[in-house]
C-alpha positions as CSV (number, residue, x, y, z in Angstrom):
1,M,0.0,0.0,0.0
2,A,1.4,3.4,-1.0
3,N,2.2,5.8,1.8
4,G,-0.3,8.4,0.5
5,E,-3.1,5.8,0.6
6,R,-2.1,4.6,4.0
7,E,-2.2,8.1,5.4
8,F,-5.6,8.8,3.7
9,L,-7.1,5.7,5.3
10,L,-5.7,6.5,8.7
11,N,-7.4,9.9,8.6
12,Y,-10.6,8.7,6.9
13,H,-13.7,9.3,9.1
14,K,-16.3,6.8,8.1
15,E,-18.6,8.1,10.8
16,D,-19.2,11.1,8.7
17,Y,-21.4,9.1,6.3
18,D,-24.7,7.4,6.8
19,R,-24.4,3.6,6.9
20,P,-27.7,1.9,5.9
21,S,-28.0,-1.8,7.0
22,V,-27.9,-4.5,4.4
23,A,-30.2,-7.6,4.6
24,V,-31.0,-10.5,2.4
25,D,-34.5,-11.8,1.7
26,L,-35.1,-15.2,0.1
27,V,-37.9,-16.2,-2.2
28,L,-37.9,-20.0,-2.0
29,F,-40.1,-21.8,-4.5
30,T,-41.3,-25.3,-4.9
31,L,-44.2,-27.1,-6.6
32,Q,-47.1,-28.6,-4.7
33,D,-50.3,-30.0,-6.2
34,G,-49.5,-28.6,-9.6
35,K,-49.0,-25.0,-8.2
36,L,-45.9,-22.8,-7.7
37,T,-45.6,-22.2,-4.0
38,V,-43.4,-19.9,-1.9
39,F,-42.0,-20.2,1.6
40,L,-43.5,-17.8,4.1
41,Q,-43.4,-17.5,7.9
42,P,-45.2,-15.2,10.4
43,R,-42.9,-12.6,11.8
44,E,-42.2,-13.2,15.5
45,E,-41.3,-9.5,16.3
46,H,-42.4,-6.0,15.4
47,P,-42.8,-4.5,12.9
48,Y,-45.4,-6.6,11.2
49,Q,-45.6,-9.1,14.1
50,G,-47.6,-12.1,13.1
51,V,-47.7,-11.1,9.4
52,L,-46.4,-13.6,6.8
53,A,-43.0,-12.7,5.4
54,L,-40.1,-14.1,3.4
55,P,-37.2,-15.5,5.4
56,G,-34.4,-13.1,5.7
57,T,-31.4,-11.9,7.8
58,F,-29.0,-9.0,8.2
59,V,-25.6,-9.4,6.5
60,D,-22.8,-9.6,9.0
61,T,-20.0,-7.2,8.4
62,R,-17.5,-10.0,7.8
63,E,-19.5,-12.3,5.6
64,S,-20.3,-12.3,1.9
65,I,-23.9,-11.8,0.8
66,D,-24.0,-15.3,-0.6
67,D,-22.9,-16.6,2.8
68,A,-25.6,-14.7,4.5
69,V,-28.1,-16.5,2.2
70,R,-26.7,-19.9,3.1
71,R,-26.9,-18.9,6.8
72,C,-30.5,-17.8,6.3
73,L,-31.4,-21.1,4.7
74,L,-29.8,-23.1,7.6
75,Q,-31.2,-21.0,10.4
76,K,-34.6,-20.2,9.1
77,I,-35.5,-23.2,7.0
78,R,-32.9,-25.9,7.9
79,L,-31.9,-26.4,4.3
80,D,-28.5,-26.7,2.7
81,G,-27.1,-27.3,-0.7
82,I,-30.0,-26.0,-2.8
83,Y,-29.9,-23.8,-5.9
84,F,-30.1,-20.0,-5.3
85,E,-29.3,-17.0,-7.4
86,Q,-29.4,-13.2,-6.8
87,L,-32.7,-11.6,-7.9
88,Y,-32.7,-7.8,-7.3
89,T,-31.8,-5.1,-4.8
90,F,-34.7,-3.4,-3.1
91,G,-33.7,-0.1,-1.6
92,A,-36.8,2.2,-1.3
93,V,-36.1,4.7,1.5
94,D,-39.2,3.8,3.5
95,R,-39.4,0.0,2.8
96,D,-38.7,-0.7,6.5
97,P,-40.1,1.5,9.3
98,R,-37.2,0.7,11.7
99,M,-34.3,2.3,9.7
100,R,-32.8,2.5,6.3
101,I,-32.4,-1.2,5.2
102,I,-31.3,-2.2,1.7
103,S,-32.3,-5.8,0.9
104,V,-30.5,-8.0,-1.6
105,A,-33.2,-10.5,-2.6
106,Y,-32.4,-14.0,-3.8
107,Y,-34.6,-16.7,-5.3
108,A,-34.1,-20.4,-4.7
109,L,-35.7,-23.5,-6.3
110,V,-36.0,-26.9,-4.7
111,S,-38.2,-30.0,-5.4
112,A,-40.7,-31.1,-2.9
113,D,-39.0,-34.5,-2.9
114,K,-35.7,-32.9,-1.8
115,L,-37.6,-31.0,0.9
116,L,-39.0,-34.2,2.3
117,E,-35.6,-35.8,2.2
118,M,-34.2,-33.0,4.3
119,D,-37.3,-32.9,6.6
120,P,-39.1,-36.3,6.7
121,T,-41.7,-34.9,9.0
122,G,-43.0,-32.7,6.2
123,D,-43.3,-29.7,8.5
124,V,-41.3,-27.5,6.0
125,L,-43.9,-28.0,3.3
126,T,-46.6,-26.5,5.5
127,H,-44.9,-23.1,5.2
128,F,-45.4,-23.0,1.4
129,Y,-48.2,-21.0,0.0
130,P,-49.5,-21.0,-3.6
131,V,-48.4,-17.9,-5.4
132,C,-51.6,-17.6,-7.3
133,E,-53.6,-17.5,-4.1
134,M,-51.7,-14.9,-2.1
135,D,-54.8,-12.7,-1.3
136,F,-53.4,-11.9,2.2
137,P,-51.0,-9.2,3.4
138,L,-47.2,-9.7,3.4
139,A,-44.7,-7.8,5.5
140,F,-42.7,-4.9,4.1
141,D,-42.4,-5.0,0.3
142,H,-42.2,-8.8,0.2
143,R,-45.2,-9.1,-2.2
144,T,-43.2,-7.1,-4.7
145,I,-40.2,-9.3,-4.1
146,V,-42.2,-12.5,-4.7
147,E,-43.7,-11.0,-7.9
148,C,-40.2,-10.1,-9.1
149,G,-39.1,-13.7,-8.4
150,V,-42.0,-15.2,-10.3
151,A,-41.3,-13.0,-13.3
152,R,-37.6,-13.9,-13.1
153,I,-38.0,-17.7,-13.1
154,A,-40.6,-17.5,-15.9
155,G,-38.1,-15.6,-18.0
156,K,-35.2,-17.9,-17.2
157,A,-37.2,-21.0,-17.8
158,E,-37.2,-20.0,-21.5
159,Y,-33.4,-20.2,-21.9
160,T,-31.9,-22.1,-18.9
161,D,-32.4,-25.4,-17.1
162,I,-33.7,-24.0,-13.8
163,A,-37.0,-25.9,-14.2
164,F,-35.1,-29.1,-13.5
165,E,-34.4,-27.8,-9.9
166,L,-38.1,-28.3,-9.2
167,L,-38.1,-32.0,-10.3
168,P,-36.8,-35.2,-8.7
169,A,-33.8,-36.9,-10.3
170,D,-36.2,-39.3,-12.1
171,F,-39.1,-37.8,-14.0
172,T,-41.3,-38.4,-16.9
173,L,-41.8,-36.1,-19.9
174,P,-45.4,-35.2,-18.9
175,Q,-44.0,-34.2,-15.4
176,L,-41.3,-32.1,-17.0
177,Q,-43.7,-30.4,-19.4
178,A,-46.1,-29.7,-16.5
179,V,-43.3,-27.9,-14.6
180,Y,-42.5,-25.7,-17.6
181,E,-46.2,-24.9,-18.1
182,I,-46.5,-23.8,-14.5
183,L,-43.4,-21.6,-14.6
184,L,-44.3,-20.1,-18.0
185,G,-48.0,-19.7,-17.2
186,K,-49.2,-21.2,-20.5
187,P,-49.9,-24.5,-22.1
188,L,-47.2,-26.0,-24.4
189,Y,-47.6,-28.1,-27.5
190,K,-46.2,-31.6,-26.7
191,A,-44.3,-32.2,-29.9
192,N,-42.7,-28.7,-29.9
193,F,-41.8,-29.0,-26.2
194,R,-40.2,-32.4,-26.6
195,K,-38.2,-31.3,-29.5
196,K,-36.9,-28.2,-27.6
197,I,-35.8,-30.1,-24.5
198,A,-34.5,-33.3,-26.3
199,D,-30.8,-32.3,-25.9
200,K,-31.3,-31.6,-22.1
201,I,-32.5,-35.1,-21.1
202,V,-31.5,-38.7,-21.3
203,A,-33.8,-41.7,-21.2
204,T,-33.3,-44.4,-18.7
205,D,-34.1,-48.1,-19.2
206,R,-36.9,-47.8,-16.6
207,M,-40.6,-47.2,-16.7
208,T,-43.1,-45.9,-14.2
209,A,-45.0,-48.6,-12.3
210,P,-48.5,-49.5,-13.7
211,D,-51.1,-47.5,-11.8
212,G,-54.1,-47.8,-14.1
213,H,-52.4,-45.7,-16.8
214,R,-50.0,-46.6,-19.5
215,P,-46.4,-46.8,-18.0
216,S,-44.2,-43.8,-19.0
217,Q,-40.5,-43.7,-19.8
218,I,-38.3,-42.4,-16.9
219,Y,-35.8,-39.7,-17.8
220,N,-32.9,-37.9,-16.1
221,K,-31.4,-34.5,-16.8
222,K,-28.4,-34.9,-19.1
223,P,-25.1,-34.2,-17.2
224,A,-23.3,-31.0,-18.1
225,P,-20.3,-31.6,-20.3
226,E,-17.0,-31.7,-18.6
227,V,-14.6,-28.8,-19.3
228,S,-11.1,-30.0,-20.1
229,G,-8.3,-28.2,-18.3
230,D,-6.1,-28.5,-21.3
231,Q,-8.1,-26.1,-23.5
């Protein structure tokens, strides 16, 4: 470090500047009964005590924002190792009545099967609410955050593989198409859909068990190609 910069930092008065708090809020989605659902919990403290809200936490001064999300998942939902991605930063001056809080929102996707693996009691699934039936108040600006998350995953489903995060490892083509239709909010033509996703899936040698319907082929997501270190 140059002497001039060292002297500048020694004489820098950070208390001269306002320091808003930074938080993370998490929009965790799964599918239940053919509906996109989001994880909500009633707040235990004021403000908005008792009102449903997204799980969130303040970012510690010595942790990354992604690490704060991981901590939130473990502490608030007891989940680990699931897909999440940064969504948007919400910084309206009056979004929180306590003080100036800037929230970096993330969205996460997880299959109901994986949730049951992590919590065999099924208690975690009771905290998910259908997005299309949220006719009740949410704390802070969390409704806006949820709506932003829904729009984001609908857009990304068009050109990424995030829809597979909502499926178990083994799935059928009708199940896969149903997930895409839920995320996109529209029906899809079977032939066109199967052509579009053909290079993303691989057929197994297994079929679904007979249950009064014709057995269906079981598929897996095609593994991502390995990147050679010699390139």
